[in-house]
Structure formats: C-alpha cells, structure tokens
C-alpha positions in Angstrom: 0.4 12.0 -27.4 2.0 10.2 -24.7 1.2 7.2 -23.4 -1.3 7.3 -20.5 0.0 6.5 -17.2 -0.1 3.2 -15.2 -1.2 2.9 -11.7 -1.3 0.0 -9.3 -3.9 -0.1 -6.5 -3.3 -2.4 -3.5 -6.4 -2.5 -1.2 -6.0 -4.3 1.9 -8.3 -6.5 3.7 -8.9 -3.8 7.0 -9.8 -1.3 4.1 -12.7 -3.7 2.2 -14.1 -4.8 5.4 -16.1 -3.6 8.5 -16.2 -4.8 12.2 -15.0 -8.1 13.3 -17.3 -10.6 10.7 -15.1 -10.2 7.9 -18.2 -8.4 6.2 -17.6 -6.4 3.3 -17.6 -2.4 3.8 -19.6 -2.0 0.5 -19.5 2.3 0.6 -15.6 1.6 0.6 -15.7 -0.8 -2.3 -17.8 2.0 -4.5 -15.9 4.5 -3.7 -13.2 2.9 -4.9 -14.8 1.4 -8.1 -16.0 5.0 -8.9 -12.3 6.2 -8.4 -10.6 3.4 -10.2 -13.1 3.8 -13.1 -12.9 7.4 -13.4 -9.0 7.4 -13.6 -9.6 4.4 -16.2 -11.5 6.8 -18.7 -9.6 9.6 -18.5 -5.8 9.1 -19.0 -4.9 6.4 -16.9 -4.4 2.7 -17.2 -5.4 1.0 -14.0 -4.4 -2.0 -11.9 -6.5 -3.6 -8.8 -4.6 -6.0 -6.5 -7.4 -6.5 -3.9 -7.4 -8.5 -0.6 -10.1 -9.7 1.1 -10.5 -13.4 -0.4 -10.1 -15.1 3.2 -12.1 -12.7 5.3 -14.6 -12.9 3.5 -14.8 -16.4 2.9 -14.8 -16.3 6.5 -17.5 -14.4 6.6 -19.5 -15.7 4.1 -18.9 -19.5 6.2 -19.5 -18.2 9.2 -16.4 -18.6 10.9 -15.1 -16.3 13.5 -11.5 -17.3 13.3 -8.6 -16.9 10.7 -7.9 -20.5 9.2 -4.4 -21.4 10.4 -3.9 -24.7 8.3 -3.0 -24.4 3.9 -5.8 -26.6 3.4 -8.4 -24.4 5.4 -6.8 -21.3 4.3 -6.9 -22.5 0.7 -10.8 -23.8 1.0 -11.7 -20.4 2.3 -10.4 -18.3 -0.1 -11.7 -20.5 -3.0 -15.4 -19.2 -1.3 -14.5 -15.9 -1.2 -12.6 -15.2 -3.7 -15.9 -16.1 -5.7 -17.8 -13.6 -3.4 -15.6 -11.0 -3.7 -15.2 -11.2 -7.6 -19.5 -11.0 -8.0 -19.6 -7.7 -6.0 -16.5 -5.9 -8.4 -18.1 -7.0 -11.3 -21.4 -5.9 -10.4 -20.0 -2.6 -9.2 -17.9 -1.9 -12.4 -20.2 -2.8 -14.8 -22.9 -0.5 -13.3 -20.6 2.1 -14.7 -19.4 0.3 -17.9 -16.0 -0.8 -16.7 -15.2 -4.3 -17.9 -12.6 -6.0 -15.3 -10.7 -9.0 -15.3 -9.4 -11.5 -12.7 -5.8 -12.4 -12.3 -4.9 -14.6 -9.5 -1.2 -15.1 -9.6 1.7 -17.2 -7.7 5.0 -16.6 -6.5 6.0 -19.4 -9.4 4.8 -17.1 -12.0 7.1 -14.6 -11.9 9.9 -16.9 -10.9 10.0 -18.7 -14.0 11.3 -16.4 -17.2 8.6 -17.8 -19.2 5.8 -17.2 -17.0 7.0 -13.9 -16.4 7.1 -12.8 -20.1 3.4 -14.2 -20.5 2.0 -12.6 -17.8 3.5 -9.5 -18.7 1.8 -9.4 -22.3 -1.6 -10.1 -20.8 -1.7 -7.5 -18.6 -0.2 -5.6 -21.6 -3.1 -6.5 -23.5 -5.9 -6.4 -21.0 -4.5 -2.5 -20.7 -4.5 -1.7 -24.4 -8.4 -3.0 -24.6 -9.1 -0.6 -21.7 -10.1 -3.6 -19.0 -9.1 -3.2 -15.1 -7.1 -6.7 -14.3 -8.2 -7.0 -10.5 -5.2 -9.1 -9.1 -5.0 -11.5 -6.4 -3.0 -14.0 -4.9 -4.2 -17.9 -5.9 -4.1 -18.8 -2.5 -6.3 -22.1 -3.5 -3.4 -23.6 -5.1 0.1 -22.0 -4.1 1.8 -23.5 -1.3 3.8 -21.7 1.6 7.4 -21.3 0.0 6.2 -19.9 -3.3 3.8 -17.5 -2.0 4.3 -13.9 -2.0 2.9 -13.9 1.6 1.1 -10.9 1.8 -1.0 -8.9 -1.4 1.7 -5.8 -0.8 4.6 -7.6 -1.8 2.5 -9.0 -4.7 1.2 -5.2 -5.4 5.0 -4.2 -6.1 6.3 -7.2 -7.8 2.9 -6.5 -10.7 3.9 -2.7 -10.4 7.6 -3.7 -11.4 6.1 -6.3 -13.8 4.4 -4.0 -15.7 6.6 -0.9 -15.7 4.1 1.4 -13.6 4.3 5.0 -13.0 2.5 4.7 -9.6 1.3 2.4 -7.0 -0.9 3.5 -4.5 -1.1 0.9 -1.3 -4.6 1.4 0.6 -4.2 0.8 4.6 -5.9 1.4 8.0 -3.8 4.5 8.8 -3.6 8.0 7.0 0.2 7.5 6.8 3.5 6.5 8.6 4.5 8.5 11.5 8.1 9.2 12.7 6.6 6.7 15.8 3.4 5.2 17.3 0.9 8.4 17.5 -0.8 5.7 19.8 1.7 6.1 22.6 3.9 9.0 21.8 2.9 12.4 21.6 5.7 13.7 19.5 5.2 11.7 16.7 5.7 13.7 13.2 4.1 12.7 10.2 6.1 11.4 7.4 5.2 13.1 3.7 7.8 12.8 1.4 10.8 9.7 2.1 13.3 10.1 -0.7 14.8 6.7 0.0 13.9 3.6 2.2 16.5 3.3 4.1 15.9 6.6 5.6 13.5 4.8 8.1 15.7 2.6 9.3 15.9 4.3 12.6 12.2 5.4 13.2 9.9 3.2 15.0 7.4 2.8 12.2 4.6 0.2 14.3 1.4 1.7 13.1 -0.7 -1.5 12.2 2.4 -3.6 11.8 0.5 -6.8 13.0 -1.6 -6.3 10.3 -5.8 -6.6 10.9 -7.4 -9.4 12.3 -8.4 -11.1 8.7 -5.5 -9.9 6.7 -1.9 -10.9 6.4 -0.3 -7.8 6.0 0.8 -4.1 8.2 2.8 -1.3 8.3 5.9 -3.3 7.8 5.6 -5.1 4.4 4.1 -2.0 2.9 7.6 -0.2 3.7 9.2 -3.6 1.9 6.8 -3.3 -0.5 7.5 0.7 -1.0 11.3 -0.6 -1.3 10.9 -3.1 -4.3 8.5 -0.6 -5.7 10.8 2.4 -6.1 13.5 0.5 -7.0 11.8 -0.8 -10.2 11.5 3.2 -10.7 7.6 3.3 -9.5 6.5 6.1 -6.9 4.6 4.9 -4.3 2.0 6.0 -1.7 1.0 4.9 1.7 -2.6 6.1 2.4 -6.0 5.7 3.7 -8.2 2.8 2.5 -11.6 4.2 3.5 -11.0 7.2 0.9 -10.0 6.2 -2.2 -11.1 9.6 -4.1 -8.0 10.9 -2.2 -6.2 8.8 -5.2 -7.6 11.7 -7.5 -6.1 14.6 -5.0 -2.7 12.8 -5.0 -2.6 12.9 -9.1 -3.2 16.4 -9.3 -0.6 17.2 -6.6 -1.9 17.3 -3.3 0.6 16.0 -0.4 -1.6 13.4 1.0 -0.2 9.9 2.8 3.2 9.4 2.7 5.0 9.3 -0.4 8.2 7.4 -1.4 10.0 8.9 -4.4 11.2 6.5 -7.5 14.5 5.4 -7.8 16.2 5.3 -11.3 14.3 2.5 -13.2 15.9 -0.8 -14.5 17.0 -0.6 -18.3 14.7 -3.1 -19.3 12.2 -6.0 -18.1 14.8 -9.1 -17.7 16.9 -6.5 -15.2 13.7 -6.1 -13.5 12.1 -9.7 -13.4 16.5 -10.2 -11.8 15.9 -7.6 -9.6 12.3 -8.7 -8.2 11.0 -11.9 -10.3 13.7 -13.9 -8.5 13.9 -15.4 -5.4 17.7 -15.0 -4.5 18.9 -18.5 -3.4 22.7 -17.8 -1.7 24.5 -14.6 -1.5 28.0 -13.4 -2.4 30.1 -11.3 -0.5 32.7 -9.2 -2.2 35.5 -7.2 -1.9 36.1 -3.7 -2.3 37.6 -3.4 -5.6 34.5 -5.9 -7.5 31.8 -3.3 -5.7 33.2 -0.4 -7.7 33.9 -2.4 -10.8 30.3 -3.6 -10.9 28.5 -0.6 -9.3 30.7 2.1 -10.9 32.5 0.8 -13.7 29.4 -1.0 -15.2 31.8 -4.5 -15.3 30.9 -7.8 -14.7 31.4 -9.7 -11.7 34.7 -11.9 -11.5 35.7 -14.9 -9.2 38.9 -13.1 -7.6 36.5 -10.4 -6.0 34.3 -13.2 -4.2 35.3 -13.2 -0.4 32.5 -15.7 1.2 29.7 -17.4 0.0 26.6 -18.2 1.7 23.7 -21.0 0.4 23.7 -23.8 -1.6 22.4 -22.8 -5.5 22.8 -24.2 -9.0 23.9 -22.4 -11.9 21.5 -19.5 -13.4 19.8 -19.4 -9.9 19.8 -15.7 -8.5 22.0 -14.0 -6.1 22.3 -11.1 -3.9 25.9 -9.7 -3.7 26.7 -7.6 -0.8 29.8 -5.0 0.0 32.4 -5.8 2.4 30.3 -3.6 5.0 27.1 -5.9 4.7 25.2 -3.9 2.2 23.7 -5.6 -0.9 24.5 -3.6 -3.7 23.1 -6.0 -6.7 21.6 -8.9 -7.7 22.2 -11.3 -10.2 22.1 -14.5 -12.1 25.4 -17.3 -11.8 27.2 -19.2 -14.3 28.2 -21.2 -11.5 26.4 -23.3 -8.6 28.0 -22.5 -4.7 30.1 -25.6 -5.0 32.3 -24.2 -8.0 32.2 -21.1 -6.9 33.7 -22.3 -3.6 36.6 -23.6 -5.4 37.5 -20.6 -7.5 36.5 -18.2 -5.2 39.4 -15.5 -4.9 41.4 -16.6 -7.8 41.7 -15.0 -11.2 39.8 -16.3 -14.6 42.7 -17.9 -16.3 43.2 -20.0 -13.1 39.6 -21.4 -13.0 39.9 -24.5 -15.9 43.0 -25.7 -13.6 41.1 -25.9 -10.6 38.2 -27.0 -11.8 39.4 -29.6 -14.3 37.2 -27.9 -17.1 36.4 -24.7 -18.9 34.5 -22.7 -17.0 32.6 -19.3 -18.0 35.3 -16.3 -17.9 32.6 -14.1 -15.4 30.8 -15.3 -12.6 28.2 -12.8 -13.5 28.5 -11.2 -16.8 26.7 -7.3 -16.2 23.6 -8.2 -18.9 22.5 -10.7 -15.8 23.5 -7.9 -13.1 21.3 -5.3 -11.5 22.8 -2.7 -9.6 20.9 -1.6 -6.3 23.2 1.4 -5.4 26.2 3.1 -6.6 
C-alpha cells in the first residue's frame, strides 16, 4: 500500500473574509473545513496555511484600516489569531477532525536544527491524523526575517514536508494571458509547464492583494516557482469554492496548474534551495556552469568571474550563468573577502593567495542544488 499523498492548502484573507470590515466568511470556512476533513479521512495528509489573523483582529477591534506600524500589526495579529483558531477548532471538532496550531517565522527555516525539528513535528502530526493549521508568527517576527506573505510560507512548508500538491486559494478562478478586466482577448491559462513561461504575460489580476491581505497574484506565481522546483504540483484556484479541490484531485482541469519539476534528492538539498536566504551572488563562466549543471561537479574558484554581496562562510549564495540566469544555489566554504582574492584562480594557488590552507572547493557538490541544466 502506497503512502498517503500530502497536500498543502493555503487560503488567503480575501477568501476568508467578506465585505470591507474583515468579518469572517463563515460559509466559505465551513466548506473548506468539510473539504479538508473529507480529504484527511480518505487517502490524504493535509496541512492548512491560513491567512486572516490581522484582518480578523482589525474586525474584532473595530479598526477600519490595516495597521501600518510593525508593533500595531503584531498586536492586532495576536487578537485575530486566537479568534481565527477558535472558529477553525469549533468547525473541525464538529466533524471529529483534530487540528494543531503551528506558528512559524523565517528564522525557523533558516537554521538547520530548527528546520529539522519543524519537519519532525509536521511528520508526527500527520502520522497522528492531525491537520496542522499554519500561519506566520506575526506577533514576534521582525521585518527582516518575515516571509512577507503566506503564499511564500505555504510554498516553503510544501517544500519542507515534501508535499505532492500545493493549492493556493485566492479571489480569482485562474491566471489569464492578460488582465480580463481590461483586455477582451485575455485567455485563461490552465497548464504551466515552467513558471518562466509567464515572464512575457501581463499577469496582473489581483496583484496588489486585498485591503486586509498582503499577497497578490505575483506572490502566488513566485510561490509556484518555489514549490514546483521542490517537486510540488501547484494549483491557483478560487477560494470561495474549496470543494473544487476534490474535483481537481480527481482529474478535472480547474484553475491554473503548475507542473512539478524534478524533486531535489533529499531534505537537506530542499533546505538549501528554499529554506536559506541567499546572502550573495556568484557569477560563473560557461565552463563552471557546465561542470556543475551537466557534470555534477563541485564549484571551484577558477570558475568564478564576479562576486556580489557580503557573506560569511557557510552562508547560502546564488550562482548565475554568464547570461545572468540563476542556475544553482549552495553553501560557500569561503567568505566574500576570501573569494575576492581567489576567484579565477586554480585550487592549488589558494594556500599561497590566502596564506593558509583552505577548502579545495568553493561549494562542495553535496551542498549545491542545481536549478537549471
């Protein structure tokens, strides 16, 4: 018997609330709860990433506008998160489905030990038949270590747990080739083989998010890029009809579906690719790109032509081709000042250039994740 498929479902504030007051759309939430409980009780393991804490907090406190300061936003989120979880718990309990609250910050995924601990917690919850309800921990997160939106958070969670599906539930049915509000020739997009195909399209529907939310269509496309490169099939579809998840999983073509790319070999490489925040950029010559992308080799100093950013040893960096395309990410064995001294030089010259024996490789292939061949 095969293992159950894991799905991550993200629902946005625009779907969870109604009107301009941030009040909860209880009918939509009830449909979502019923759908997820049904999936959990069949052959799926389910994780829900839920926005809405700030919007619900604003409604609870009678605020007419979204908070602008970090302190105010954190306070309002603390009010709204409790209310939101109360609603979820009441509804899921009615159907006999246990849930758990999981609040995350970017730091939790940057640090390897915490990343592993979170993975183990998710795995245990799913094995217990529990649906984790995930949100960013707005009450304690600081700006430079925030996910920024729950689209990104949901993609990171899908990558972390090795999910099969990521559903991004929003206020539109799907992507279009142009904005259908202003272009009568706009055509629906049903299948995207690679996110790069969208680069020339004017995908602008909802790209500023709702009054109470922070996401938009552009953040969903970026989330799809993160998830699909981690091997997760991703769907953007309408949040007001959560029951459509059942139709999509049964094979119907609804929403916009993004094909999964080959999954990174192991959890550590998924962490390198998506858990770490890059601290710099390395530009490579054509020979180095071919060696790491086609040959599975480590990155040597000789192949580096340019360095951007200030980073330390064991930081993550992005690797770029001569054409400016990101081809890989990895963890460096040298800081930026050391690399500036040895870039373009052969490995046997490193000791003389630095005055001490350093690593033979700038990035070992075990710490390297290739994006594009």
